[in-house]
N, C-alpha and C positions, 0 to 999 in steps of 0.2 A: 605437447602444450596442453595445459588443463582447460577444461570447459568451465565457464563461469555461468552459474544459474542464479539470476537475480529475480526474486519473486516477492510481490506484495503479499501481505499476510491476511488481514481481515477481509472476509468475503472473497478471498482468492484461495488461500490454503487452509485458513482456520475460520470457524463460524460460531457465532453466538446461537443460542437456542432459537431465537426469533428468525435467524437467517438460514437454518438448516435445510428448509424446503423438503421435508420428508413427506412426499406426496404418495408414496407407495403404501400398501396395507401394513399395519403395525407389525405383523408377523414377519414381513420381508424387509423391515428397516435394517440398515447396516449397524453393526456394533460400533459404538463411539468411544473415543479416548479423549478425556478432558486434558487440555494442555495449558489452561490458565485458570487460576483461582484469584478472585478479587474480593476483599472484605469477607473472607471465609466462605465464599460462594463460588461454585463452578461457573465459568464465564464463556470459555471458548473450547471448541471441539474440532477434531477431524476423525475420519473413520479409522478403524484399526488397520484396514488395508492401506490407507494413505500413510499411516504411521510407519509401516514396514517399507513402503515405497520411498518415503523421505529418508529413512535410515540407509537404504541402498543408494539413494542419490548422494547422500553425504559422503559415502565411501568412494563414489565414482567421479564426483565433480566438486568444484569450489562453490558451495551453496551459500548464498548471501541473502539473508532476510532483508527486505527493502520496504520500509514502512513509513507512514506519516506519523505513527505513534511517537510520543516522547520517549526518551531513554528509560525513564521510570516505568512507563506503560509497557515498553518492549520487554523489560527485564522481568515482568510478571509471567511471561510466556516460557513454558518448559517444553520445547520441541523435542521429539524423539530423534535419535541419531547422534552423530558426532557434533560436538560444540562448534558452531561456525567460527572460523578465524576472523571473519569480517561481518559486520552488520551495519545497515544504513538506517538511521532514525531521523525523525523530524523532517521527512521529505527530502533528505539529502543534507540537512544542516549539520548533522553529526555523523561521522564515520567512526565506528567502534572497531578497534583492533584488539583481539583477544579480550573483548569486553570493556576496553578502556577507550575513552574519547581521544581521537587524534586532534590535538589542539591546533596544530598548524593548518589542517584542513578546515577546521571551524573558523579560524581567523581569515582564511581566504574567502570563505562563504560570506562572512560579515562584510568584508571589504567590497565584494561585488554587489551585495544588497544596497549598501550605502551609496554606491555609484549609480545604480540602475533603476531604483524604484522609490516610491514615496515611503516615508517612515511608518513603522508599525503604529506609533501613537496616533497618527492621522487616521488610519484605518479603524483603530479601536474607537476613536471618538465618533466616527461616522456610524459604526455599528451600534454604539450605545444610543445615539440620537435617532437612528432610523428603525431599530427593532421594536416590535410591538409586544408589550407584556402579555397580550392575549395568547401568543404562540411561543414566546421566548421562555425557555426554562433555565438556561445557564449561559453565561458568556465567559470564555476562557482564553488565555494566552498560552501558547505552547513554546517552551524553551526560549522565550523572548524573540521568537522568529516569525510566528504567524498567529492568527486568531481563529477561533471557531465558536459557533453557537450551537447549543443543544436546543432543538425545537420540537414542537408538536407538529409532526409532518402533515397531518390532516388539516390543520388550521393555517399552515404557511401558504400565503398567496404566491402563486407561480409568477405573477408579474413582479412581485417584490424581488424575487431571486434574479429575474432578468435585469431589473433596474440596478441591483447591486452589482451584477456582473459587468454591466456597461460602465458604471462609475469606477469600478476597480480596474478595468482594462486601461482606462486613461491614466492610471497611476502606476502601471506596471505590475498589477496584481491579478490573480486568477481566483475565481469562485468555483467551488465544487460542493455539490449536495450529495452526501452519502448516508443513507438511512436517516437517522434523526440528527445528524451533524452537518452543519453548513460551514465549510472552510473558506477562509480568505488567506491566500498564500502568495507571497512575492513570486512573480514569474521566474526570476533567476534561481529560485530555490527549487532545484530539481533532483529527482532520484537519478536521472541519467548521468548527470555530471559526476556524482559520487560513484556510480557503477563504472564509468570510464576510468576513474582513478584506481579502483580495485583491479580492473582489467590490466592497467599499466603495471601495477605492482606485482601481479601474479603471472604476467606474461600470457594470459588467456587470449587465444585467437578466435574463439567462438563464444558468443554470449547468447544465452537463452533467457527469456523473461516472460512473466505473466502478471496480469493485473486487471481490475474490473472498473476502475473509476477514471474520471478525467485527469486526475493527478498522476495516473499511471501511463497516460498516452505517450509522454516523452520517453519513459522507460522502454515501452514496447518499440517505439520508433528507433531507439538507439541500439536495440538488440539485433542479432542476425536472424533470429526466429522468435516469435512471440505467440502467446495464446491469451484469449480473453474468455471468461465464462459466459453462459447464456443469461446472466443477470447483471445488474449494475448500470452505471451511467453510460459506459461505452456500448453495452448491448442495447440499452434503451434508445440510444441515438443512432444505432446501426453503424457505429464507427468501425472502419476497417482500413488497412493499409497493406502494401506489399510485404509479404513475409509474416503476416499476422493471421492466425487461424481463429475463427469464431467457433467456439464449442457450443453444442446444443444443451449440455448439462447445466442445471441450475442447482444452487445450494451446495451442500457438503459433498455431493457426488461430483460436482464440477472440480472441487479441489483434488479429489482422487484422480480424475481424468487428467488434470494438468500435471500431476506428478508422474503419471504413466508416460505422458508425452515428453516431459523433461528427461526421464530415464531412457526412453527409447532413442531420443535425439543424442543424448550423451554417449550411449553405447554405439550408435551408428558412427559417431565421430571418432571413436577410439581406433588407433592404428591396428 
């Protein structure tokens, strides 16, 4: 039976220049490979060692990129290794099969959201009314599924985030602050549900996962084994659960370590 490896991307496997955390002397910094270009500028990286590990992993397991990014944002990424047969975008709202949206899956997601949580328009209206132009830079809707704000993190009041989270919880939504982006996501919109669907289709009996943010918690809990890096929302709050390993590495070296753990666990599971 194949091993399924479902991993978050940003700040888990790939890193912007601001998130690399290259704290070692310059002469000892790892060689980097750019895997995303946006508006003609390099945007995201992993180490060259991580690139080889990811290539090896793609040959040994069913690797499933699992991201909150929209489909358009995901398709900017050029990961090394075999092209994944499955990818999960929009926090589980879209399941891509050979790069194409599975419309049946998307319809099932929309039906569940309509039944279980407040509509997106209500959340958008609240964000527009409550956000302060002093720290708000952009307000966006992703795939008509969830909303996010781009903020000046240093100016964003912590109490405001807590108040928004409490307001959203009563309406079936979750709030997650990741870098300069503050997400408001319907609680039923989960990476774990989409990963379970891929496991069903592939017959995988072992699922491995990694992620750094609150939106990855359900993914990690659904896996047989999981890893979180030493940075991000989960690390900041000390989040842990059975079967989850908290790694000490931060930044791009955490991505390399996660891939080593994926590959080791995959090879151990091989008959």
